[in-house]
Phi, psi and omega in degrees: 000195186296155175297346180296344179293327183264090185291137175223093188289352180282341181281150173291150177292146160253129174263125186241122182250127175249127183275165182297329179293339175264010178232079183238337187207176179299324181296334179293330176296319178294324178295320177299318179299319179296320179296319184294343177293342179286343192255143168269145178288160003270152176228156171240122181257121179249133188240146165275176172288158171303147187309123175091348186292317180297321176300319180294320178295318178297322179297319177299317183291342179283346178273082189301328183261348183229036184302312186291318179299315178291326179295321178299319178298317181293319179299318176300316179297316180295320179299314180295315182297311182292322179294322178296319178296314180299314182295330184276338183243341181268142168280160174294114186200172176297321181297316180300316180296321178297317181294317180296319179294318179294325177299313179298320180298317181288323178292327176294320178293322175298318178303316181294321179293321178293320178296321178298320178296320179297318182292322180291328181092005176200174180247096178296158186304320184292327178284323177302312181295321178298312183295316184289343179281352185291333178302314179290323181293328176286322178299311184296326178298309184289316183293317180296320178296318180295316180296321178296319179296330178282359176098007180276138178276083183213138180236160175279143175222119183273147179305325180290340180269349180286304352272150174269093190278142179236181178281359175086005179282122181287141175086329183207058185283162176242133180289137176269095188295322182297316180288329187277328190306314182293314183293322179298311183293325178295321181288323186284315177050038176076007180263169180263140183219158168251126182237129174291137179272189169086341183211156170230200179225147176283172178296339177272001177088007178277140178288133180230124181288152182259029181092151181299132185077015188284006178295327175299316179295322175304310182298319179294323180294318177295319178301319178295317183298326182258004184050057187295156176293327178193162167251115181256117183253118181257115181245184175251024177225167183276057176067203179282146182231166182291344176193173178292117182294347175285342179253326188241134181280318189260049180290155178250146173290146174250109185281333182217140173222146170282167176304316182297315180298314180298320180297315183291319179297319178293320182298323183261036163115344180295140181262011182289315180226152169292140184303335183267005188301315185281348184308312181285345192267344187301308188299322181264002175056040176281123181284152172253128179244120183259127182236158174259116183292342179272347183207091185243032179293340182279354183311137008268003179289126181282159173296320174221131175253131179240123178207194186282347181291140181246106183248130177268125181275166180298327181272357187069301178280134179258331183207145172251112181242170183207161174222131174257008188265006184248154173231161185245123172256128177245120176254114186243155180166158183299117177071012185298331183284344184239353180286131183297138174090345183293309180296321179299320180294319179299311183293325180294318180298312183290322180295326180301331180252018174070024179265119184272131175270119182287323181199152178232130173231128185240156171220184179302321188244007183207146169241123183249130182240129171264123186222150180302139179308319189294342181241011186296318181296318178297318181298315180296317179301315181297316182291323178292318180295332183288339179049058185291130180300138179086342178275114183265334183208143175235121179235159183230137172240112183259339183269059182235160169232141176258121181254133180234135171253126189236136176177141176299137174085001187294330181286349181268359184250119178296145174092357182295311180299319180294327177295319178297314179297322179297315182299316182280330180295327178301331179264007179058041178261132180271127175273118183286326185195147179222144177233120182230123177109347178294329176235146179283349184235007183214143167236135181226156180209166186246134174228166173297143183300331178292342180260002186300310182301311183293327179293313180299317179297317181298316180292318180296317177298320184293317186264343183239014174285172181300324179268113183275136180266343173225137179227155176201152175283127181295131180214164178242137178214000000 
């Protein structure tokens, strides 16, 4: 069976993250078992929810007046789905019975949380985070039980039992590495575990989510706490690519990215990693190795390696990414961009309500804010109610796409911005706004959402065609 049977606590941990897209069916459990045969113990396996479960939980919470009724339907669906998976891959055994009993116990607790929300008449932040964490808690229960039944020496360990402590911010918490490092290592004791991702706990013991898609960040935080040899992320795609393959046919594999490059590509829309994944890993220089769970013949070489090395590619730009999830708020008025205290007041108002500003661009007469679509209406209401001095008008543009070109060294090469304008101008696409220099590895600009596809294609053709418009000798520094 797997090498995980032969525990060797002297080895450094490998932290292995399996994403929700690789957790869709019973056969995916068998695939995980095959992957784990590559590893020597000890390992920490961090899991996302089974594909689609978190979305289903969020949908239930959106029914403000019928949360419990809709929740009962979902619990029934989850019970059937998980039971079918258990019945199809587990042998009749003590482990199977334990997993089924534990499944019922967790679904009963989910039922109580949903009922509490119904009784309150709303979903307070602490209950929202608790309810949305159940997708991962169900995944870790089933996967750890299955691996144990297969003979692997691995147990489930919940964040609340470590504890994986956070700053207590609901919905988008940050792990407190200093407080966690000792408790994590004490709990692990050189053994192998399965840990549900996506959430930690506050000092008061309340579950706090680490941001949507935050299981990657969970895994990175655990990797930092144990000073892991690597964080290995198993997806159902070939690592990072030069563009979204759903838009571009002739995409290129990206074999290497620096921490900064990976962060910016993730920040501007790539679904390969959560944008905060590399944040905990920089100081200890823990590499991230991205693998395709559907095609791992290249093992041990990853599809994409992310580390501290900064390599400039021949094309300068390594990837063209985009985001359709942002909207633009423009606050205009005479001198609003240079008058002291205006921007500080804006950011203070939005921060007070947990609204994150993705980017700020200012001019003499305008302050432009890029903000997530889902909170744009709330942000506008807050800013209008504040009646900020010097702000004469507040307008919103929601039909936009933010396009980012990412690559080490791009700010050091003359002509990059003009090249971008040339590429899009050939297609008669108007650039609404551009930001160059805010990041050392990224330039981004705004176009109408109807022009997003053509813009990405134009840039990809310009920089990745046989004839290169910018060249540089690849180097490491």
